[in-house]
N, C-alpha and C positions, 0 to 999 in steps of 0.2 A: 504493498500499499504506500503511496506517495504522499506524504504530507504537505499541506500548503505552506507557501513561503510567508514568514512573518510579513505583516503589512510593509514595515521600513525596508526591508530588502526588495520586496516587490517594486516599491516606489524608487528605490535606488537603481534597479534593473531598468525599469522605465525611463530614468533619466538618462541612464547609459544608451539606450535605444534612440532618444532624442539627440544625444550626442553624436551617434553615428550618422543621423539624419542630416545633421548640420555639418558633416564632414570632420567631427573632431574624434579623437580617440575615445571609443564607447566605454567611459567610466562614469559611474554615477554615486551619488552620496547623500545621506540624509542623516540629520541631526534629530534626536528625539530627547525629550525630558519628560519624566514620569509617564512614558508611553505615548506621549502626543508628539507628532511631527511639528517640529518648530522651523525647520529649514531644509531645503532640497536644492541639489545643483547638479550640473554635470561639467565634464571637462570644457573648457572655452578659451584655450591658449590662443588659437588662431582668431578667433572672433574677436576676442578683446585685446588682441595684440600684446599679450601679457605672459611670459614663460611661467609665472606662479599661478595661473588661473586653472589650477587643478581642481577637480570636483570636490576633494576633501577641504581645500583652502577656501574656496568660494562658500561651501556649507558651514564651515565653522565661522567665517566672518559674518554670514547672514545670522546664525544663531547667537553670536555675540551681539548684535545689533539689536535683535529682536529682545534680547534679554537685558541689554543696556548694561553689559559687563563683559570682561575678557575671560574671565573663569568660567569653565563650564563644567564644573566638577560633579554636577547631577545631571549630566547629559550623556547620550551615547552616540557613537557614530556609526553608521552603516555604510559600507562602500563595496563596490562590486569588484575590485581588484586591491591586492595588498598594497598599502601605501608605500611610497617612495620615502627617500630620506628626508626631503623637504617637509612633505606631508606629515610624517611622524615626528618630526621636531615641532611642527605647529600643534599636533594633538599633545605632545608633552607640555607645551607652554599653555594650551587651553586647558589642562588637567581633566581631559574628558575621563569618565570613569570606566567606560567600556568601549572597545573596537570589534567591531564584527566585520569580517571581510569575506566575500564568496570566494575568490580565486587567488591563490599564491602567485608570486611574480618572482620567478627565479633570476630574471635579470635586472630588475628595478626595484623589487621589494626590499623594505629595510625593517620589517619585524621578525619575520622568520628566515628571510634571505639577507645576503648582502651585510650591511652595517648592523643589523640586529640592535638597533637603537636602545630597545627596552631593556636589553640584556647587558648593556653597558654600565660600568660601576658608577660613572658619573651622571647616570641618568637622573633627572630630577622627579620624574613621576612615570609611575608604571600602570597604565591601565590594565583592566582585565581584557583578555583577547579571546575572540573565538572566532573559527575558521569554518569555511566549507560551505556555509548556508547559501545556497543559490549557485554553487561553482560551476555545475554543468552550463546553466544559462548563460552566465558571465563569460565563461571560457569560449563559449560558441559565438558569442557577439564579437569578442575580439579576433577570434580566428576567421570569421567572415570579413571583418572590416579590413583585416591586413591582407588577406586572400585576394579581396577585389582589388586592392591598390597594387599587388604585385602582377595581376594579369593584364 
């Protein structure tokens, strides 16, 4: 039996699909607080002409604006791909309580791969991490996106 995806991950995947339609790498992110969605975004570095406009960064910025504070210690981030070092650093500084990501990223990820930021002795904050929820759909979106660009 297949279980339905939690609403925040389903929304993050919908954001990733919107990114692909816009010609951006299909990654989506959602921030929740007490189970309610307070921010949602997708990758937009090309559209915004901003290399920092990753889905996670945009969602964290939106959540901070909604709450009127830079610390999001009572919030959770849901994202379709393992965050990179830049986004993982933003997660640390935002003090997010939990990060749930769908697919791992052996090339650019920085939680379980690469720099493993949360495992570093000097890391200021270590959120709870959950992986694999929505992994197949997230991986399929990325594979289709890059496959279309190679042909």
